[in-house]
C-alpha positions as CSV (number, residue, x, y, z in Angstrom):
1,M,4.9,-3.7,2.1
2,R,4.9,0.0,3.8
3,P,3.6,0.6,7.2
4,I,0.4,2.1,7.8
5,D,-0.2,4.7,10.3
6,R,-2.9,4.2,13.1
7,Q,-4.8,7.4,12.2
8,A,-5.1,6.0,8.3
9,L,-6.3,2.7,9.7
10,I,-8.9,4.3,11.7
11,D,-10.1,6.5,8.8
12,V,-10.6,3.2,6.6
13,I,-12.5,1.3,9.4
14,A,-14.5,4.4,10.1
15,D,-15.4,4.5,6.2
16,A,-16.0,0.7,6.5
17,K,-19.9,1.0,7.2
18,R,-20.7,-0.1,3.9
19,T,-19.8,-3.8,2.4
20,D,-18.7,-4.9,-0.8
21,P,-21.8,-5.0,-3.2
22,E,-21.0,-7.8,-4.9
23,T,-20.4,-10.1,-2.1
24,G,-21.6,-8.4,1.1
25,S,-18.6,-9.1,2.7
26,F,-17.2,-6.3,5.3
27,V,-13.9,-8.3,5.5
28,G,-13.5,-8.3,1.7
29,W,-14.3,-4.7,1.3
30,L,-11.9,-3.9,4.0
31,A,-9.1,-5.8,2.7
32,D,-9.6,-4.5,-0.7
33,C,-9.4,-0.9,1.0
34,L,-6.2,-2.0,2.9
35,V,-4.4,-3.4,-0.1
36,E,-5.3,-0.1,-2.3
37,Y,-3.9,2.1,0.8
38,L,-0.7,-0.1,0.6
39,K,0.0,0.0,-2.9
40,Q,0.7,3.5,-2.5
41,P,4.4,4.6,-3.1
42,N,6.1,5.6,0.4
43,E,9.7,5.5,-0.5
44,W,12.2,8.2,-1.0
45,V,14.4,8.1,-4.1
46,S,17.8,9.8,-4.4
47,V,18.2,11.7,-7.4
48,E,21.4,10.2,-8.1
49,D,19.2,7.0,-8.6
50,R,16.5,8.4,-10.8
51,L,14.6,11.5,-11.5
52,P,10.7,11.6,-11.5
53,A,9.0,11.8,-14.7
54,E,9.4,15.0,-16.5
55,N,6.9,17.7,-15.2
56,E,5.2,15.5,-12.5
57,S,5.0,17.2,-9.5
58,V,6.9,15.5,-6.2
59,L,7.5,15.8,-2.6
60,C,11.0,17.1,-2.6
61,I,13.8,17.4,0.0
62,T,15.7,20.5,-1.0
63,N,18.3,22.8,0.1
64,G,19.7,26.2,-1.1
65,K,18.8,29.8,-0.9
66,P,15.8,30.7,-2.8
67,R,16.3,34.2,-1.9
68,E,19.5,36.3,-0.6
69,N,18.1,36.3,3.0
70,I,16.4,32.7,3.0
71,T,18.4,29.5,3.2
72,L,16.5,26.1,3.3
73,I,18.4,22.9,4.9
74,A,16.3,19.6,4.1
75,A,12.9,21.5,3.5
76,Y,10.1,19.8,2.2
77,Q,8.9,21.3,-1.0
78,I,6.5,20.6,-3.7
79,G,8.4,20.8,-7.0
80,L,9.1,19.4,-10.3
81,W,11.6,18.2,-12.6
82,N,12.2,19.6,-16.2
83,A,14.9,18.7,-18.3
84,T,15.4,22.1,-19.8
85,E,15.0,24.4,-16.4
86,G,15.9,21.7,-14.1
87,W,14.0,21.7,-10.5
88,I,11.1,24.0,-10.5
89,I,9.8,24.3,-6.9
90,D,6.0,25.6,-6.5
91,E,6.7,28.0,-4.0
92,W,9.8,29.7,-5.3
93,P,9.1,29.7,-9.0
94,D,11.8,32.1,-9.5
95,W,14.7,29.9,-7.7
96,E,17.1,28.6,-10.4
97,D,19.6,26.5,-8.5
98,A,17.5,24.5,-5.9
99,E,19.3,21.6,-4.8
100,V,17.1,18.5,-4.5
101,S,18.7,15.7,-2.9
102,W,15.3,13.2,-2.4
103,W,12.1,13.1,-4.1
104,M,8.7,11.0,-3.4
105,T,5.3,10.8,-5.5
106,L,2.8,12.4,-4.1
107,P,-0.6,10.4,-3.0
108,E,-3.7,10.4,-4.8
109,P,-6.1,13.0,-3.3
110,P,-8.8,11.6,-0.7
111,E,-12.1,10.8,-2.6
112,R,-14.5,13.7,-2.2
113,R,-17.4,13.1,-0.2
114,P,-20.3,15.1,-0.3
115,I,-20.8,17.6,2.5
116,K,-23.4,16.6,4.9
117,R,-25.7,19.5,5.8
118,G,-27.8,19.6,9.3
């Protein structure tokens, strides 16, 4: 199980004003939310161990020179692996020799909530 950060826990509890519609149990609803949060992957994977699914956007730790006057060292970048083209880094799409050492799947985006208007 992965650690949960303080703000994430506060956000889950603050959002817990509703209850489980089936049981009416706040504790059950909160436990379900925490279990779902903790299931999200939070581990770095070495490219030496395995590569992500082809064309899946992931968070990468990248080294190299995307431009002649720019050097990145252990930079966090969004990128994807493609068997034909190698690593494609979103911020530097024409960078051909990005050296990715680690990658991590991206979390699911948060649930969109309606905007409350005054």
